[in-house]
MIDRENDREN-381426 format. One line per 3 residues: number of its first residue (from 1); their letters; for each residue x, y, z of C-alpha. Coordinates in steps of 0.1 Angstrom, whole numbers, plus 5000, padded with zeros to 4 digits. Layout:
NUM> A> X,Y,Z  ... $
//
This chain:
1> ASG> 4799,4929,4869  4825,4918,4844  4854,4915,4868 $
4> SAS> 4888,4930,4860  4875,4945,4828  4848,4965,4846 $
7> AAV> 4872,4990,4861  4860,5018,4839  4823,5009,4841 $
10> VGV> 4818,5005,4879  4782,4994,4874  4774,5017,4845 $
13> AVA> 4766,5001,4811  4782,5028,4791  4805,5054,4805 $
16> SLG> 4826,5081,4789  4856,5084,4812  4880,5104,4791 $
19> AAT> 4886,5142,4791  4900,5167,4767  4936,5175,4777 $
22> TRR> 4961,5199,4763  4996,5185,4759  5027,5204,4749 $
25> RKQ> 5046,5187,4722  5083,5190,4717  5080,5193,4679 $
28> RER> 5046,5210,4677  5016,5219,4698  4983,5203,4694 $
31> KSK> 4953,5191,4714  4950,5154,4717  4916,5142,4728 $
34> VRV> 4916,5110,4748  4883,5094,4751  4875,5060,4765 $
37> LAT> 4842,5042,4757  4836,5014,4781  4808,4990,4772 $
40> KAI> 4795,4956,4784  4789,4928,4761  4751,4931,4767 $
43> DSE> 4726,4959,4771  4747,4983,4751  4737,5006,4723 $
46> LEP> 4773,5008,4711  4788,4983,4687  4819,4966,4701 $
49> PPA> 4851,4974,4684  4862,4948,4658  4885,4920,4669 $
52> LNL> 4922,4925,4661  4935,4906,4631  4970,4894,4641 $
55> SED> 4990,4880,4613  5027,4871,4607  5024,4893,4576 $
58> DPS> 5017,4923,4598  5050,4937,4610  5033,4955,4639 $
61> AFT> 5018,4923,4654  5031,4910,4687  5023,4887,4716 $
64> LGI> 5036,4890,4752  5033,4865,4780  5035,4884,4813 $
67> LGD> 5044,4866,4845  5036,4880,4880  5057,4874,4911 $
70> LHL> 5072,4839,4906  5084,4832,4941  5100,4800,4929 $
73> DPR> 5104,4774,4957  5126,4743,4951  5104,4724,4976 $
76> DTE> 5072,4732,4957  5075,4735,4919  5043,4718,4907 $
79> HSF> 5022,4750,4901  5052,4769,4887  5060,4743,4860 $
82> EGR> 5023,4736,4854  5018,4774,4848  5048,4775,4824 $
85> EHM> 5032,4748,4803  4999,4768,4802  5017,4799,4790 $
88> KKA> 5037,4780,4764  5005,4766,4750  4990,4801,4750 $
91> LEG> 5020,4814,4731  5022,4785,4707  5017,4796,4671 $
94> SVR> 5014,4833,4682  5029,4862,4664  5064,4873,4677 $
97> PFV> 5061,4858,4712  5080,4873,4741  5079,4867,4778 $
100> VSL> 5083,4894,4805  5088,4884,4842  5077,4910,4867 $
103> GDL> 5103,4899,4893  5104,4885,4929  5119,4854,4914 $
106> GES> 5124,4833,4945  5105,4826,4977  5115,4847,5007 $
109> KDC> 5120,4818,5030  5146,4792,5039  5138,4768,5011 $
112> NET> 5169,4746,5011  5176,4742,5049  5206,4766,5049 $
115> KQL> 5190,4789,5075  5191,4816,5048  5164,4832,5027 $
118> FSG> 5162,4817,4992  5152,4848,4974  5181,4870,4960 $
121> TTE> 5207,4842,4962  5228,4827,4935  5208,4794,4936 $
124> CFK> 5176,4814,4933  5189,4832,4902  5201,4800,4886 $
127> MAR> 5167,4783,4892  5149,4814,4877  5171,4814,4846 $
130> EFL> 5165,4777,4840  5128,4782,4845  5126,4812,4821 $
133> DGF> 5147,4795,4795  5121,4767,4795  5095,4789,4778 $
136> GVK> 5115,4785,4746  5111,4822,4735  5130,4854,4742 $
139> FDV> 5124,4869,4777  5134,4897,4800  5130,4904,4837 $
142> VGG> 5124,4934,4859  5137,4931,4895  5113,4931,4925 $
145> NHD> 5118,4941,4961  5128,4905,4971  5153,4900,4942 $
148> LEG> 5182,4917,4962  5174,4898,4994  5205,4876,4994 $
151> IDE> 5216,4893,5026  5236,4863,5039  5255,4857,5007 $
154> FGT> 5261,4893,4995  5272,4922,5016  5258,4950,4996 $
157> DEQ> 5230,4958,4972  5256,4964,4944  5271,4929,4948 $
160> NLE> 5237,4913,4949  5225,4932,4918  5257,4922,4899 $
163> AYL> 5249,4885,4906  5213,4890,4896  5223,4906,4863 $
166> HHL> 5250,4880,4855  5228,4849,4860  5197,4864,4843 $
169> GKE> 5218,4875,4813  5211,4912,4817  5234,4942,4813 $
172> TPQ> 5213,4966,4833  5183,4965,4857  5162,4981,4830 $
175> FAR> 5155,4971,4794  5140,4985,4762  5132,4962,4733 $
178> VVA> 5115,4966,4700  5093,4936,4697  5075,4946,4665 $
181> EKV> 5074,4975,4641  5069,5007,4662  5062,4986,4693 $
184> LIV> 5086,4992,4722  5085,4974,4756  5103,4990,4785 $
187> GLG> 5111,4975,4819  5123,4991,4852  5139,4971,4879 $
190> STA> 5144,4977,4917  5180,4985,4928  5177,4989,4966 $
193> FRT> 5170,4965,4995  5196,4969,5023  5198,5006,5017 $
196> AKY> 5160,5012,5017  5154,5041,5041  5122,5026,5054 $
199> TSH> 5106,4992,5044  5126,4968,5023  5093,4960,5005 $
202> EVS> 5094,4993,4987  5104,4989,4950  5130,5015,4943 $
205> IDK> 5140,5028,4908  5173,5048,4911  5176,5083,4896 $
208> KQL> 5199,5072,4868  5174,5046,4856  5145,5070,4860 $
211> EWF> 5163,5096,4838  5170,5069,4812  5133,5060,4812 $
214> ENV> 5122,5095,4806  5147,5099,4777  5136,5066,4761 $
217> IRE> 5099,5077,4762  5108,5111,4746  5127,5093,4718 $
220> HPD> 5096,5073,4708  5068,5098,4704  5032,5088,4694 $
223> EEG> 5034,5113,4666  5057,5088,4649  5034,5060,4655 $
226> WQV> 5051,5044,4685  5033,5022,4710  5051,5018,4743 $
229> FCF> 5042,4991,4769  5058,4995,4803  5066,4969,4830 $
232> SHA> 5076,4972,4867  5073,4951,4898  5051,4976,4916 $
235> PII> 5026,4999,4899  5032,5036,4897  5013,5062,4919 $
238> GSA> 4983,5074,4900  4975,5040,4884  4944,5036,4906 $
241> LRV> 4950,4998,4908  4937,4979,4937  4959,4979,4968 $
244> LQE> 4957,4962,5002  4950,4988,5028  4961,4966,5057 $
247> CHV> 4994,4956,5040  5009,4978,5013  4993,5011,5024 $
250> VNG> 5003,5006,5061  5038,4995,5051  5043,5024,5026 $
253> CCW> 5052,5002,4997  5023,5004,4972  5040,5024,4944 $
256> LNH> 5074,5027,4927  5096,5049,4949  5067,5051,4973 $
259> CDA> 5086,5070,5000  5102,5095,4976  5077,5124,4974 $
262> VDS> 5093,5138,4943  5105,5109,4922  5074,5088,4928 $
265> KRF> 5054,5114,4908  5078,5114,4878  5063,5082,4864 $
268> IQC> 5027,5094,4862  5039,5128,4849  5057,5109,4821 $
271> VRQ> 5025,5090,4813  5004,5122,4812  5028,5139,4789 $
274> NPC> 5034,5110,4765  5003,5093,4749  5027,5068,4733 $
277> IKA> 5025,5049,4766  4996,5026,4760  4997,5002,4789 $
280> WFS> 5016,4995,4821  5018,4961,4838  5028,4954,4874 $
283> GHF> 5026,4926,4900  5037,4930,4937  5003,4927,4953 $
286> HLS> 4997,4889,4947  4961,4898,4937  4941,4883,4909 $
289> HDY> 4926,4899,4877  4890,4894,4890  4885,4927,4907 $
292> QDS> 4869,4958,4891  4901,4977,4897  4925,4950,4884 $
295> ITF> 4925,4970,4852  4921,5008,4851  4915,5029,4820 $
298> PGG> 4924,5064,4810  4903,5090,4827  4897,5094,4864 $
301> NNR> 4925,5115,4880  4943,5121,4848  4960,5088,4837 $
304> GSC> 4969,5100,4802  4963,5075,4774  4975,5045,4795 $
307> VFA> 4957,5013,4806  4971,4999,4839  4969,4962,4846 $
310> QTS> 4976,4941,4877  4992,4907,4872  4986,4878,4895 $
313> VMR> 5007,4848,4905  5012,4812,4893  5017,4795,4926 $
316> KGT> 4986,4790,4948  5007,4792,4979  5017,4828,4971 $
319> SRD> 4983,4841,4961  4964,4864,4985  4930,4854,4970 $
322> KRQ> 4936,4818,4960  4937,4827,4923  4965,4816,4899 $
325> QSR> 4967,4838,4868  4991,4853,4843  4986,4880,4817 $
328> LLR> 4986,4877,4779  4990,4908,4757  4983,4907,4720 $
331> GNK> 4983,4936,4696  4993,4954,4665  4991,4989,4650 $
334> DGF> 4953,4990,4654  4952,4983,4692  4957,4955,4717 $
337> EIC> 4938,4931,4740  4946,4922,4776  4938,4886,4785 $
340> TVN> 4940,4863,4816  4956,4829,4815  4938,4810,4843 $
343> HAA> 4962,4784,4857  4936,4770,4881  4914,4761,4851 $
346> GGT> 4940,4743,4830  4954,4775,4813  4922,4788,4798 $
349> VRV> 4925,4822,4782  4899,4849,4789  4898,4883,4771 $
352> DAL> 4895,4911,4797  4897,4942,4775  4901,4952,4739 $
355> ITY> 4916,4986,4731  4915,5000,4696  4929,5031,4681 $
358> SDC> 4902,5046,4659  4919,5076,4643  4946,5102,4646 $
361> MHE> 4928,5118,4675  4936,5086,4695  4900,5079,4703 $
364> VGV> 4902,5046,4721  4874,5020,4725  4873,4995,4753 $
367> YQQ> 4851,4965,4749  4845,4944,4780  4836,4908,4781 $
370> EHE> 4811,4892,4805  4826,4864,4826  4801,4841,4841 $
373> ELK> 4825,4829,4868  4828,4864,4882  4791,4872,4886 $
376> EKG> 4789,4851,4917  4818,4868,4935  4800,4897,4951 $
379> NFI> 4830,4906,4973  4852,4911,4943  4845,4948,4940 $
382> KVY> 4864,4980,4936  4883,4994,4966  4873,5029,4973 $
385> SPS> 4897,5056,4963  4889,5094,4963  4882,5110,4930 $
388> SGD> 4876,5146,4922  4839,5156,4927  4828,5124,4945 $
391> TNF> 4802,5126,4973  4826,5117,5001  4846,5149,4997 $
394> VDY> 4842,5172,5027  4841,5208,5016  4844,5235,5042 $
397> DEE> 4850,5272,5044  4887,5278,5049  4879,5308,5069 $
400> EEE> 4863,5287,5096  4884,5285,5127  4871,5250,5136 $
403> VNI> 4857,5223,5113  4841,5191,5126  4848,5168,5096 $
406> LKG> 4820,5143,5103  4796,5170,5116  4795,5155,5152 $
409> KVV> 4795,5119,5142  4822,5095,5153  4844,5072,5131 $
412> DEN> 4833,5036,5126  4842,5009,5101  4817,5023,5075 $
415> TIA> 4829,5059,5076  4842,5072,5042  4853,5108,5039 $
418> WWN> 4883,5129,5026  4892,5165,5027  4920,5190,5018 $
421> MCC> 4942,5206,5044  4951,5243,5039  4988,5232,5036 $
424> GRV> 4979,5212,5005  4979,5177,5021  4949,5154,5016 $
427> LGI> 4936,5132,5044  4907,5108,5044  4890,5080,5063 $
430> YDG> 4885,5046,5048  4882,5011,5063  4882,5026,5098 $
433> RLI> 4917,5041,5092  4930,5077,5088  4949,5077,5055 $
436> EYD> 4970,5103,5037  4965,5106,4999  4987,5121,4973 $
439> PST> 4972,5155,4963  4979,5151,4926  4966,5116,4920 $
442> LAP> 4946,5110,4951  4964,5076,4955  4968,5063,4991 $
445> LGL> 5002,5072,5006  5001,5056,5040  4985,5051,5074 $
448> VVG> 4982,5081,5097  4961,5066,5125  4951,5029,5129 $
451> ADE> 4915,5017,5132  4919,5007,5168  4929,5042,5178 $
454> LKG> 4904,5061,5155  4872,5042,5162  4846,5061,5182 $
457> RQI> 4863,5095,5179  4853,5127,5162  4878,5145,5139 $
460> IIC> 4882,5183,5142  4906,5204,5122  4913,5240,5132 $
463> GSG> 4939,5267,5128  4969,5264,5152  4970,5302,5156 $
466> AEG> 5001,5307,5134  4998,5329,5103  5004,5313,5070 $
469> CRI> 4996,5311,5033  4965,5292,5021  4974,5270,4992 $
472> DLE> 4950,5271,4963  4937,5235,4963  4930,5235,4926 $
475> SMT> 4967,5241,4920  4976,5208,4937  4960,5189,4908 $
478> QEG> 4978,5210,4881  5010,5193,4870  5040,5214,4878 $
481> MEG> 5020,5239,4898  5015,5220,4930  5015,5246,4958 $
484> ADC> 5032,5273,4936  5010,5300,4951  5027,5295,4985 $
487> ADA> 5062,5287,4972  5078,5317,4990  5057,5315,5022 $
490> EPL> 5049,5290,5049  5015,5273,5043  4987,5279,5068 $
493> EQA> 4991,5256,5098  4962,5235,5109  4958,5210,5138 $
496> VLL> 4942,5176,5133  4924,5166,5165  4909,5133,5175 $
499> VDP> 4882,5138,5202  4873,5109,5224  4840,5109,5243 $
502> SGL> 4860,5105,5275  4875,5139,5271  4908,5128,5257 $
505> VTC> 4919,5149,5227  4948,5135,5205  4967,5159,5183 $
508> VQP> 4979,5142,5152  5013,5157,5146  5027,5158,5110 $
511> NED> 5062,5146,5102  5091,5170,5098  5085,5173,5061 $
514> GSF> 5049,5182,5066  5034,5148,5056  5012,5129,5080 $
517> WRK> 5015,5092,5070  5037,5072,5093  5068,5056,5079 $
520> IVR> 5068,5030,5107  5083,4999,5090  5120,4997,5092 $
523> NKM> 5138,4978,5065  5145,4941,5069  5182,4946,5077 $
526> IRM> 5173,4967,5108  5145,4943,5118  5169,4913,5116 $
529> KEN> 5192,4931,5140  5163,4938,5163  5153,4902,5163 $
532> RRQ> 5188,4891,5172  5188,4915,5202  5154,4902,5213 $
535> KVG> 5166,4866,5211  5195,4876,5235  5169,4892,5258 $
538> KAI> 5149,4861,5259  5179,4840,5266  5189,4862,5295 $
541> SKR> 5153,4861,5308  5152,4823,5308  5185,4822,5327 $
544> LFP> 5174,4848,5353  5138,4837,5356  5137,4799,5347 $
547> DVE> 5102,4794,5362  5084,4820,5340  5077,4824,5303 $
550> PQV> 5102,4850,5289  5087,4884,5282  5107,4908,5260 $
553> VSS> 5094,4941,5247  5112,4966,5225  5115,5003,5226 $
556> WGP> 5121,5025,5195  5110,5057,5178  5097,5079,5163 $
559> YTS> 5102,5099,5195  5079,5127,5204  5098,5143,5233 $
562> ISG> 5114,5177,5227  5140,5172,5254  5176,5164,5247 $
565> TAK> 5171,5128,5260  5139,5110,5251  5124,5093,5281 $
568> STG> 5097,5075,5262  5087,5067,5226  5051,5078,5228 $
571> VAG> 5042,5054,5201  5005,5047,5203  4999,5010,5209 $
574> LTT> 5036,5002,5217  5038,5024,5247  5005,5011,5261 $
577> QAK> 5014,4974,5256  5048,4980,5272  5031,4996,5303 $
580> IAQ> 5007,4967,5306  5035,4942,5303  5054,4960,5330 $
583> AWD> 5024,4959,5352  5019,4922,5348  5056,4916,5354 $
586> MLG> 5052,4933,5388  5030,4904,5399  5062,4883,5404 $
589> GGR> 5085,4886,5434  5060,4879,5462  5033,4902,5449 $
592> VAA> 5010,4874,5436  4995,4868,5471  4988,4905,5475 $
595> WRE> 4971,4905,5441  4949,4876,5450  4938,4894,5481 $
598> MAD> 4927,4923,5460  4908,4902,5434  4876,4897,5453 $
601> ELK> 4875,4934,5462  4881,4945,5426  4854,4921,5413 $
604> AVF> 4829,4933,5438  4836,4970,5428  4833,4961,5391 $
607> NGL> 4800,4942,5396  4786,4971,5415  4793,4993,5385 $
610> DKD> 4780,4968,5360  4743,4975,5366  4729,4955,5337 $
613> GDG> 4753,4925,5342  4766,4924,5306  4802,4921,5317 $
616> SIT> 4813,4956,5308  4812,4992,5321  4815,5025,5304 $
619> TME> 4847,5046,5306  4827,5073,5324  4816,5048,5351 $
622> LRG> 4852,5037,5353  4863,5073,5360  4839,5073,5390 $
625> CVT> 4853,5040,5402  4890,5052,5400  4881,5084,5419 $
628> KLD> 4864,5064,5445  4894,5041,5450  4919,5069,5448 $
631> PSC> 4904,5104,5455  4938,5120,5450  4940,5109,5413 $
634> EEK> 4946,5139,5391  4927,5145,5358  4959,5139,5337 $
637> SLV> 4963,5105,5352  4926,5097,5347  4928,5105,5310 $
640> EMM> 4959,5083,5306  4943,5055,5325  4911,5056,5303 $
643> TVA> 4933,5053,5272  4952,5023,5287  4919,5006,5298 $
646> DTD> 4898,5010,5267  4922,4992,5243  4897,4985,5215 $
649> GDG> 4882,5021,5216  4846,5010,5220  4840,5031,5251 $
652> KVS> 4835,5000,5273  4858,4982,5297  4857,4945,5305 $
655> LEE> 4865,4930,5339  4899,4919,5326  4907,4954,5314 $
658> FAR> 4894,4968,5347  4917,4945,5367  4947,4954,5345 $
661> LML> 4940,4991,5349  4938,4988,5387  4971,4970,5387 $
664> FQR> 4985,4996,5363  4974,5024,5387  4990,5005,5416 $
667> ILT> 5023,5003,5398  5022,5040,5391  5016,5046,5428 $
670> ISS> 5045,5023,5438  5068,5039,5413  5059,5074,5425 $
673> TKA> 5064,5065,5461  5098,5050,5454  5109,5080,5434 $
676> KEK> 5098,5103,5463  5116,5082,5488  5148,5083,5467 $
679> VDG> 5146,5121,5465  5139,5124,5502  5166,5099,5511 $
//
């Protein structure tokens, strides 16, 4: 494979990924055919497009140095300044050089022994300004999610943003600059941190800035020959760039305005409607350019005429894959090339993709280089993302009352599937997790059920019994028509059920807005307050119980109770862990001796069930054991106990899990007895 430049190929030597699309023009209507020809440097019948001839005499020629997340750390500047020298050398003698920083200027740690985060502070902004001035060319910056993190120095996002703008020499979070004839660069900066509704790692573009962006794009149409290159800290939904399932998908911070179901789509809508947008660069993920989906080309789930490119980092300590890279963009009226500046190899420059404009029909050629250093990296492959018509789509008759998504099979780490719900939502399984995808772009939105809770279970969807309107699933992919056929009626309601072999059935309830993905990460301000409360709890624990290690657990939503006062959170994982912690705590206060007396008996019972001596028993065998020890145990309690015992969902229970469960059952019995005595008394 040819690494980052192989995104459009995915193992195919020549692929035509474009599609004819009809676009409405403000001045006139016409059909603009966007076709992308992706070729490798070898084994191809197509001639590669000619190299761009960049000259000072060409008024449309330009060169951009693009820096990913800087995360400057005053304690560790070697790689940052070394990377700057590499980029300066790459820009030396170039045509109309300009530098764009994609934000996250400082390290999100206490870097100067102030017990405060360095990122988002005045000292951070001053250091970043000095660093960027050192390139010796004009520059501009887009703010990232960490750039308003000066929470100890500034009381509000507005105050923090004002300091950021002042020290970076900016008037607004966004920018629009003409860097060559008919070449416009546009940047969008994050404006919320403390006020983020969910995770502070979401990159938020405010409505005023978003409206400004849409107006700027309209004012520079491709009919007039404009090329627009966009920059933001996080990519936009629909870009199809590589994301980290276990990090950004789970946290709900992959895309610009990720948690805003309406505004998050406006960026890709603008791209689709305006072929003047030729490329969009982003950082945020700390991932290199060496993956097949580090660059994505027009085509797929309707990405307009835009090439999307991930930008890596300079500092090795901030890289998630040990790569140190920046981007170089060179172009003119005939096209552009996207390059990698490899800081780990002395600043060598590698061409990843060459895009040329062949004629007025905007036919685009993409020539991909072979990179020897990438051939050995077999794990640097494309992360799966659903696409229309792929073989993992589960089609079913909407009239069926009950659909077993995996046809009787259970979920494991290799399961890949996705399907449409009648309400218009899209769910899928990847990497052992249940994920919700955006219906229009099929981009991952967030985690619904974690791998530990999904493994070994069947997935069944069925009507809940309520009448409703079936959304035409094709309308969900048509811009401006999403769900229009059910605009005046409630969509058909379906239940998503996870079926465990033990007999436990879990109903996956949607959120109040109808979405399924869990917005489970509170923003950093809230988490800091929680940490302070936990520290107080530990201090009290140490004072009251000086001979034991402090154990503090937290309780929080989302609540599932429909009563006026919530008695428990019902959060899978959290609730279980809290119950186990409670059970172990009950060992204190004179109960240790009693537990030791039970140990031999419990071990004997376990060994009696463990016929093959492999150190584990099945959940069904455990059911029989519990019934034997406590014949009065009700079915509801049995199901709950199986859930608590089999923490990893593999259908087996170890001796330790068995012992904990017996203790858990004993605690329930004690609590029930005390409650009864209190009522009787």
